[in-house]
N, C-alpha and C positions, 0 to 999 in steps of 0.2 A: 504494501500502501505505502502512494504518494504521501509525503509528510507536506500539509499544506503551509506556504510561505506565511507569516508574518501579515496581517492588510489583507491576504489575497482576495474577500469578497470585494473587497473596498476596490481595488486593485483594478479588477475585473472592469465592476462599474464605469467607473475610471476611462480602463479602454475602449469599453464598449460605447461612450458617448463620444469618446475621439474616433470610431470607426463611425460613428451616424455623422459627425460634421466629415469628415474623408470623403465616404458615400456620397452627400449632398452636393460637398465645395467640389471634391475633386484637389489636384495641387495646382499649384502655379499662384498662389495669391500671396502677401507679404504676413507675416507673422503675426501681426496683431490682427488681421480678418477673424484667424482660426483661434486666437486667446476670445473675440468676442462671442463666436459660436459656439467655442464650447465652453466658454462662462453659459451660454441662455442652456445648453443642452444637459448640462449639470445641476440648474435649475430644476430644468424638466424633470431628471431624475431624482429629483431630492437631495442630491447627494451638495452637503454645506461645505463652500470654502470661500479662503478670501485672494480676490488677484491682486495681483501684483505689491503683493506686504512687503510694506521697507521694514528690512529688520538689520540692527546694527553687527557689529564686523569689530571686532576686539583684536588685537596683537600682545600676549603677555600682558593682560589688564588694561591697556591704552585702547581707546574710541580709533579704532582708524577710519572708518564712514561706514556708511550703509551699502544695501544691493537689496532690490525687490526680486522677489521671486514670482516665478509669472503667476502660478496658482500653492497658496497651501491647502492644505485637504481638511478639513474635519479633525483639525491640529495636530495630525498623523503624518499625511505624507505631503513629500516636496512634489512639484511635479512642472517641471520646466520644460517648453514646449520650442520648436526647430520648426523652417520653412525652408529646408536648404535639398538638394538635388540629395545626399548622402551623409547621414552620422559619421563624422571624426574622433579620432580617440578624443579633441579635443574640446568636445561636446561632453562626454562620457567626466573627462577628469573637473568640468566645470560642475557637475552633477555632483558629482562625490564631495567635490571641496562646500558644495552647499548643503550637504549632508553633517559634514564635521563643523560644519562654522554656525549651522542652527542647529545642531544636538539634536537632529535625528536621523532612525535611522532606517527609512524605507526610501525611498523618491521613485518617480517615472521619465523618462526622456521619453517623450513623442516627436516624431519629427512626420510633418505634413507635406512636405516639397516633393517626395516621392509619390512614383504614380501609387502604390503602395503603404499604405501606413506605416510606417516606421516605429518600436516601441521597444524601450528594455527599461527594464526593472534594477533599481541600482540600488544595493545596499550599501549601506557605512563599511567600510575596512576591518578588520580587526588589526589593529597594532600590536605586535609584541615590545613587552621591554629586555629590551639587552640587558 
């Protein structure tokens, strides 16, 4: 039996909403268009979210600025969206950095820019102290 991922039911609902947006709009629009459409679809599906939530970034206890995550879903999942032809390693690194910065365990990286919707589940890496 396959063990369920943490928040699997919620991530499936989010991905389902993104699939509906991609099915309806296709690819080729700017990221903000998909962000607005996804906000509507998430509301229709009853998923609570904050859009472009500004969160502080610190370095060794010092404030170094802020960053806005595309969607902060049910105070559990970070969702970063892209509208590029292909997801690159830099996009994945960005998503992992957001998890680290905001103290979250789970995130999703979704790309609307390809002819097929692309999505990756992102988990906070386990750091071993030596």
